C-alpha positions as CSV (number, residue, x, y, z in Angstrom):
1,X,0.0,0.0,0.0
2,X,1.3,3.4,-0.9
3,X,0.3,7.0,-0.3
4,X,0.8,8.5,-3.8
5,X,-0.2,12.1,-3.3
6,X,-1.8,14.6,-0.9
7,X,-3.4,18.0,-1.8
8,X,-5.1,20.7,0.2
9,X,-7.7,23.3,-0.5
10,X,-8.7,26.4,1.5
11,X,-11.4,29.1,1.4
12,X,-9.8,32.2,-0.2
13,X,-10.3,34.4,2.9
14,X,-7.5,34.2,5.5
15,X,-7.4,36.3,8.6
16,X,-4.8,37.1,11.2
17,X,-5.4,35.8,14.7
18,X,-5.6,39.4,15.9
19,X,-8.4,40.2,13.4
20,X,-10.4,37.2,14.5
21,X,-9.9,38.0,18.2
22,X,-10.9,41.6,17.7
23,X,-14.1,40.6,15.8
24,X,-15.1,38.1,18.5
25,X,-14.4,40.6,21.3
26,X,-16.7,43.1,19.7
27,X,-19.4,40.4,19.2
28,X,-19.1,39.4,22.9
29,X,-18.4,42.9,24.3
30,X,-21.3,42.9,26.7
31,X,-20.6,39.5,28.1
32,X,-16.8,39.1,28.0
33,X,-15.8,39.8,31.6
34,X,-12.1,39.7,31.1
35,X,-11.0,40.8,27.6
36,X,-7.3,40.7,28.5
37,X,-7.6,37.1,29.5
38,X,-9.4,36.3,26.2
39,X,-6.5,38.0,24.3
40,X,-4.0,35.8,26.2
41,X,-6.0,32.7,25.5
42,X,-6.0,33.3,21.7
43,X,-2.3,34.3,21.8
44,X,-1.5,31.0,23.5
45,X,-3.2,28.9,20.8
46,X,0.0,29.1,18.7
47,X,-2.0,30.3,15.6
48,X,-1.0,33.3,13.5
49,X,-3.7,33.1,10.8
50,X,-6.6,30.9,9.7
51,X,-8.7,30.5,6.6
52,X,-12.4,31.2,7.2
53,X,-15.3,30.4,4.9
54,X,-17.1,33.7,5.5
55,X,-16.3,37.3,6.1
56,X,-15.8,37.7,9.8
57,X,-18.8,40.0,10.3
58,X,-21.1,37.5,8.4
59,X,-21.0,34.8,11.0
60,X,-23.3,36.9,13.2
61,X,-26.0,36.6,10.5
62,X,-26.2,32.8,10.8
63,X,-29.4,32.2,12.8
64,X,-29.6,28.4,13.1
65,X,-28.0,25.0,12.4
66,X,-29.9,24.6,9.1
67,X,-28.2,27.7,7.7
68,X,-24.8,26.7,8.9
69,X,-25.1,23.2,7.6
70,X,-26.2,24.4,4.2
71,X,-23.1,26.5,4.1
72,X,-21.0,23.5,5.1
73,X,-22.5,21.4,2.3
74,X,-21.8,24.0,-0.3
75,X,-18.2,24.6,0.9
76,X,-17.5,20.8,1.2
77,X,-18.5,20.3,-2.4
78,X,-16.3,23.1,-3.7
79,X,-13.2,22.5,-1.5
80,X,-13.6,18.8,-2.0
81,X,-13.6,19.1,-5.7
82,X,-10.5,21.3,-5.7
83,X,-8.5,19.0,-3.3
84,X,-9.4,15.9,-5.2
85,X,-8.6,17.3,-8.6
86,X,-5.2,18.5,-7.4
87,X,-4.4,15.2,-5.7
88,X,-5.3,13.2,-8.9
89,X,-3.2,15.6,-11.0
90,X,-0.2,15.1,-8.7
91,X,-0.7,11.3,-8.8
92,X,-1.1,11.4,-12.6
93,X,-4.2,9.4,-12.6
94,X,-7.7,9.8,-14.1
95,X,-10.5,10.4,-11.7
96,X,-12.5,7.6,-13.3
97,X,-9.8,5.1,-12.1
98,X,-10.7,5.6,-8.4
99,X,-12.3,2.5,-7.0
100,X,-13.2,3.6,-3.4
101,X,-14.0,6.9,-1.8
102,X,-13.6,7.5,1.9
103,X,-15.0,10.8,3.2
104,X,-14.4,12.1,6.7
105,X,-15.8,15.2,8.5
106,X,-17.1,16.2,11.8
107,X,-18.3,19.7,11.1
108,X,-21.5,19.1,9.1
109,X,-23.8,16.4,7.9
110,X,-25.5,15.5,4.6
111,X,-27.6,12.7,3.0
112,X,-26.8,12.0,0.2
113,X,-23.3,12.4,1.7
114,X,-20.7,14.7,0.2
115,X,-18.9,11.8,-1.5
116,X,-22.1,11.0,-3.4
117,X,-22.5,14.6,-4.5
118,X,-18.9,14.7,-5.7
119,X,-19.3,11.4,-7.6
120,X,-21.9,13.3,-9.7
121,X,-19.9,16.6,-9.8
122,X,-16.6,14.9,-10.8
123,X,-18.1,12.2,-12.9
124,X,-16.4,9.4,-10.9
125,X,-17.0,5.8,-11.8
126,X,-20.5,4.6,-11.2
127,X,-19.0,1.5,-9.6
128,X,-17.0,3.4,-7.0
129,X,-17.5,2.2,-3.4
130,X,-18.4,5.1,-1.0
131,X,-17.5,5.0,2.7
132,X,-18.6,8.2,4.4
133,X,-17.4,8.4,8.0
134,X,-18.8,10.9,10.6
135,X,-17.8,11.5,14.2
136,X,-14.1,10.5,14.4
137,X,-13.1,14.2,14.7
138,X,-9.4,15.0,14.8
139,X,-8.3,11.3,14.5
140,X,-10.2,10.8,11.2
141,X,-7.4,11.9,8.9
142,X,-5.1,9.2,10.2
143,X,-8.0,6.7,10.5
144,X,-9.0,7.4,6.9
145,X,-5.5,6.7,5.6
146,X,-5.6,3.4,7.6
147,X,-9.0,2.4,6.3
148,X,-8.0,3.3,2.7
149,X,-4.8,1.2,3.2
150,X,-6.9,-1.7,4.4
151,X,-9.0,-1.4,1.3
152,X,-6.1,-1.5,-1.2
153,X,-4.5,-4.3,0.8
154,X,-7.6,-6.4,-0.1
155,X,-7.7,-5.0,-3.7
156,X,-4.0,-4.4,-4.6
157,X,-4.8,-3.5,-8.2
158,X,-7.1,-0.6,-7.2
159,X,-6.8,3.0,-6.1
160,X,-8.6,4.6,-3.1
161,X,-9.4,8.2,-2.3
162,X,-9.6,9.8,1.1
163,X,-11.2,13.3,1.4
164,X,-11.4,15.4,4.6
165,X,-13.4,18.6,4.7
166,X,-13.7,20.6,7.9
167,X,-15.4,24.0,8.1
168,X,-14.8,24.5,11.8
169,X,-15.8,28.2,11.9
170,X,-19.4,27.2,11.3
171,X,-19.5,25.5,14.7
172,X,-18.8,28.7,16.7
173,X,-21.5,29.1,19.3
174,X,-22.1,32.9,19.6
175,X,-24.0,32.5,23.0
176,X,-21.4,30.2,24.5
177,X,-18.6,31.7,26.5
178,X,-17.4,28.4,28.0
179,X,-13.7,27.8,28.1
180,X,-14.0,25.1,25.4
181,X,-15.8,27.4,23.0
182,X,-13.4,30.3,23.6
183,X,-10.4,27.9,22.9
184,X,-12.2,26.6,19.8
185,X,-12.7,30.2,18.5
186,X,-8.9,30.7,18.8
187,X,-7.7,27.4,17.5
188,X,-9.8,25.9,14.6
189,X,-9.8,26.9,11.0
190,X,-11.4,25.8,7.7
191,X,-10.0,23.7,4.9
192,X,-9.8,20.3,3.1
193,X,-7.3,17.7,2.0
194,X,-7.4,14.7,-0.3
195,X,-5.1,11.7,-0.3
196,X,-4.6,9.1,-3.1
197,X,-3.8,5.6,-1.7
198,X,-2.8,2.9,-4.2
199,X,-2.4,-0.9,-4.1
200,X,0.9,-2.6,-4.8
201,X,-0.2,-3.9,-8.2
202,X,-1.2,-0.5,-9.6
203,X,2.3,0.5,-10.6
204,X,2.0,3.9,-8.8
205,X,4.9,5.1,-6.7
206,X,4.6,6.6,-3.2
207,X,5.3,6.3,0.5
208,X,4.7,2.8,1.7
209,X,2.1,2.1,4.4
210,X,3.8,-0.7,6.4
211,X,1.3,-1.1,9.3
212,X,-1.6,0.6,11.2
213,X,-3.0,0.4,14.6
214,X,-6.2,1.7,16.3
215,X,-6.4,2.2,20.1
216,X,-9.6,2.9,22.0
217,X,-9.4,4.2,25.5
218,X,-12.3,3.0,27.7
219,X,-14.5,5.4,29.5
220,X,-13.1,8.5,28.0
221,X,-16.0,9.6,25.8
222,X,-16.5,12.8,27.8
223,X,-12.9,14.0,26.9
224,X,-13.7,15.4,23.4
225,X,-16.6,15.5,21.0
226,X,-19.8,17.5,20.3
227,X,-23.1,18.2,22.1
228,X,-25.5,18.4,19.2
229,X,-28.8,20.3,19.4
230,X,-31.0,22.6,17.3
231,X,-28.3,25.2,17.7
232,X,-25.7,23.0,16.0
233,X,-22.4,21.6,17.3
234,X,-21.2,22.7,20.7
235,X,-17.7,21.6,21.4
236,X,-16.9,19.2,24.3
237,X,-13.2,19.6,25.2
238,X,-12.0,18.5,28.6
239,X,-8.7,19.9,30.1
240,X,-7.6,16.3,30.6
241,X,-6.7,15.7,26.9
242,X,-2.9,16.0,27.7
243,X,-3.3,13.7,30.6
244,X,-4.9,11.0,28.4
245,X,-2.0,11.4,26.0
246,X,0.5,11.0,28.8
247,X,-1.3,8.0,30.1
248,X,-1.6,6.0,26.9
249,X,0.4,7.2,24.0
250,X,3.9,6.0,24.8
251,X,2.8,2.4,25.5
252,X,0.7,2.4,22.3
253,X,3.6,3.7,20.2
254,X,6.2,1.4,21.7
255,X,3.9,-1.7,21.4
256,X,3.0,-0.8,17.8
257,X,6.6,-0.2,16.7
258,X,7.8,-3.3,18.7
259,X,5.4,-5.5,16.7
260,X,7.3,-4.3,13.6
261,X,10.7,-4.9,15.1
262,X,11.3,-1.2,15.6
263,X,11.8,1.4,18.4
264,X,11.2,5.1,18.6
265,X,14.8,5.6,17.7
266,X,14.1,4.1,14.3
267,X,11.6,6.8,13.4
268,X,13.3,9.5,11.3
269,X,10.3,11.8,11.3
270,X,7.0,12.3,13.1
271,X,3.8,13.4,11.2
272,X,1.5,14.5,14.0
273,X,-1.9,16.1,14.1
274,X,-1.8,19.7,15.1
275,X,-4.1,19.4,18.1
276,X,-2.8,22.6,19.8
277,X,0.1,23.7,21.9
278,X,-0.8,21.6,24.9
279,X,-1.3,18.5,22.8
280,X,1.9,18.9,20.9
281,X,3.9,19.5,24.0
282,X,2.3,16.5,25.7
283,X,3.3,14.3,22.7
284,X,6.8,15.7,22.7
285,X,7.2,15.0,26.4
286,X,5.5,11.6,26.4
287,X,7.5,10.2,23.4
288,X,10.7,11.9,24.5
289,X,11.1,13.7,21.2
290,X,13.7,16.4,20.4
291,X,12.7,20.1,20.4
292,X,12.6,20.1,16.6
293,X,10.9,16.7,15.9
294,X,7.4,18.3,15.5
295,X,8.5,21.4,13.6
296,X,6.2,20.6,10.7
297,X,3.2,20.3,13.0
298,X,4.0,23.5,14.8
299,X,4.4,25.3,11.5
300,X,1.1,24.1,10.2
301,X,-0.6,25.2,13.4
302,X,0.8,28.7,13.0
303,X,-0.2,28.9,9.3
304,X,-3.7,27.5,9.3
305,X,-4.7,26.5,12.8
306,X,-6.2,23.2,13.8
307,X,-8.4,21.7,10.9
308,X,-9.6,18.7,12.9
309,X,-9.4,15.6,10.6
310,X,-7.6,17.5,7.8
311,X,-4.7,18.7,10.1
312,X,-2.5,15.6,10.0
313,X,-3.1,15.4,6.2
314,X,-1.7,18.9,5.9
315,X,1.4,17.9,7.8
316,X,1.7,14.8,5.6
317,X,1.4,17.1,2.5
318,X,4.3,19.2,3.8
319,X,6.5,16.1,4.2
320,X,5.7,14.9,0.7
321,X,6.5,18.3,-0.8
322,X,9.4,19.6,1.3
323,X,10.6,17.1,3.9
324,X,10.7,13.7,2.2
325,X,12.6,11.1,4.1
326,X,15.6,9.2,2.7
327,X,14.8,5.9,1.0
328,X,14.2,3.2,3.5
329,X,13.7,5.5,6.5
330,X,10.5,5.4,8.6
331,X,8.0,8.0,9.6
332,X,5.1,7.6,12.1
333,X,1.9,9.4,11.3
334,X,-0.4,9.8,14.4
335,X,-3.6,11.5,15.5
336,X,-6.0,11.4,18.4
337,X,-9.6,12.2,18.7
338,X,-13.1,11.6,20.2
339,X,-13.7,8.2,21.7
340,X,-11.1,8.9,23.2
341,X,-8.7,7.1,20.8
342,X,-5.6,7.2,18.7
343,X,-4.6,6.0,15.2
344,X,-1.0,5.2,14.2
345,X,0.3,4.7,10.7
346,X,3.9,3.5,10.0
347,X,5.3,4.7,6.8
348,X,8.5,3.8,4.9
349,X,10.0,6.2,2.3
């Protein structure tokens, strides 16, 4: 199994963190008791700018979940088409050759799902197998690669597509000044990424997927997720996320690598989901990584923020474009998300 290409797509509007913070402070001016503390919170998110679907002042005009979800559907189709087209061009394949279509998102819902709409829009094969996945959140980018690799392991002469689209800005709750929502307003951005995964008999070249592992952590479902109501998606984000990482991740990584006859010392590069500064620091500490090991993740966080399931795919795109490993070296791709759970993917260049 090989990852042949990765391509991203973003809404055209990008705003500095200061602009976003200023707009939200004005929106919440009558209810924000400590504006200086809000400024510090946004500054501590490690984000310099983010892409947003709408003009900042237009978010106040969204009155209900139906409106925001309609916007998500429209954006998912447009950004999805752009990302898929770019990924196929990089892989030098025809869109009609795609045999399976995995779609992941946690910021909107649709039936027919976005993959079905894009089959029509892109004139994909009528026989394409569609696998829409909702609810995995930040872990879904890594999980999607793993499931696509599972597919082409079973069908080595076929090519699979993974698409992630996250329009996180549409989940902002304007009447919610909880710590979780304030953090979300400073951390999450909008964007999409597409990945082409090919079987070994296709003749396509790429980064080898050697092994994958899923880990579920019992009784942690209140750590991260959504409370869903008529107002839309309200973020659940417990302050214990770094604690869960410190409790489980090292043993999971060591056990996974050990099963392949490897140790952390054999990993030349780490392709890690940009969960936020506390998450990245917890991963650095738990896995005993060098101060530069997660530079690509920190850079992505600064440039575009956290894009939920798409984030780890953006870091992977950066490695494929500018940080390719030497032939034969290993990388570990990892993400964590609601469940609480983790997904690990071992790659060989």
